[in-house]
Structures are given as structure tokens and as C-alpha cells.
C-alpha angles and dihedrals in degrees: 000000000000114000114238113245113258093015095127092048090049092052093050090046091054093047094050094044092052092043092049092049093049093048093048092049090048092052091050092053093044093051091049090052093049092049089047090051091060114281130119130185123217138175111236106246101207147012094253091107095048125166093024091049128004128204110287095017117139112243129189122215136185111235122246097007096149096110093050099044116133137187110282095029119132106226139194103226135190107216110161092173088059101033114014094199125040133000132285131226116221140149119253107232102167138020138195112317095018122122112215123182145162136184120202108259095031117124095228145015111260119231115190089339095309126104108256114236108224113174090165096069118119091216113023088190089065108053089158139351100221138035120257142159116195136167105205115229119232113275093025136092141207114227133189138176122245090234095064093178090060106032125101096202143133096308091058095044100058091134089065109069089319087297093295128134130201114264087229087069089073109106097178146351120235117250136172114275106286112246090233092059093048093047094045090050092054093045091047092053091049090049093052092048091048091051093049094047090047091052090050092050091048091055090047090052091052091049091051092049093049092050090049092051092050090050092051092050096049119107116252114260115267122227115251090229131031113263118242 
């Protein structure tokens, strides 16, 4: 039996189209499950957390982490009095009952009378840009950016509740990229590529078939001179 032109291309096109569709659907479902299980993804809105996060970086946060927030955590915070629209990303440096202070010229911020070790600072020589001395009320927190020279945070908002925010304002706590998100992203990319390649092969198969049909319908070549 004669094999139809373009048949092999058509088979590969169908396989890749189906594979791409299944993978893309699977990634969509997986991402929805991960988000439902308590993760959210945000684009960092400023350079105030540089070098930990730079403007435009993708950051992953657990959802509803306010009750479990600790000193040193990077948090996604809702602060309408600071930023009317959108959330901010800052580091929690003090919690209820802590006394946090700094005097311009000091080498470090003081937390409960002890120099605060902050290896995450962009410029260790600039732990703050203004003097302050605050005892944080219970249920509230003192937050600062890692780029202290470019962060309008608690230490520059002392006139507003001594720069503190309610712990309940925390919408999420930063975590490393969940494995599920990374894996689903890679699988999703492979699915999209499979779908595109399958579509290309499908078009190629149609072109081959059309050329074959035109060849079959063409009149046989005539001899230039009559045969004897």
C-alpha cells in the first residue's frame, strides 16, 4: 500500500499538539493548586530591598503569614497610609516590646541595647539615614528596607505611630521559589514549544499533501518530436 505524502509529518504534528495541550492544561491546574495552598507571586515595586530584591524581581510569598512573622523576615505588607495603592515589601526588624534605636554616625542600629547584625544591607556603612528611638507597641512592627539610603520606611515615618505598622498588615512572608512553581514553569514552557512545533509540522504536512495532489493531477510531459 502506497504511503500518503506528509503522513509522517501529520502524525508527529498530532502527537506534539496533543502533548503541548496536555502539558499546558496540567501547568494551569498545578499553578492554581499551589496558589490555593497558600502562595502568591509578586513583582517587587522598588529598589528599597536591593540587593535582596531589585525592582521588577519576582518574589514568592506565603499567604496570611502575619501571625507567624519574625524579626528578619521579608514581608509583603498592606500599608494604605504609606502607599494608597498596592503593597510594599520590607524587612521586619523589630516587633512588639522591642526597643529599636539609631543615632546618626553610629555603626549599627541598636535592638534592645545590642547592635543589630544586618548582613543583608546594601551599604553596611549606612544602617539608617536619620536618628530614631522607638519602643514598638504590642501587635505592631518596625520595618525597614535593605537599601537604607533609598527606602522610605519606618525610620523615616516616626510621626505616624512612631513608624510602626500593625502585624495584621502582613499579607505574606517571603520564601524561596516553591519547587512546584519552578517545575510547572519549565513544563509549561516545554508544552508551549511542543504546541508550536506541532503546529509547524501540521502546516508542513498540509503543504506536502497539496504539492503531491498537484503533481498527480498534472498532464504527462509530451515529447518534443513525434515518435516514429
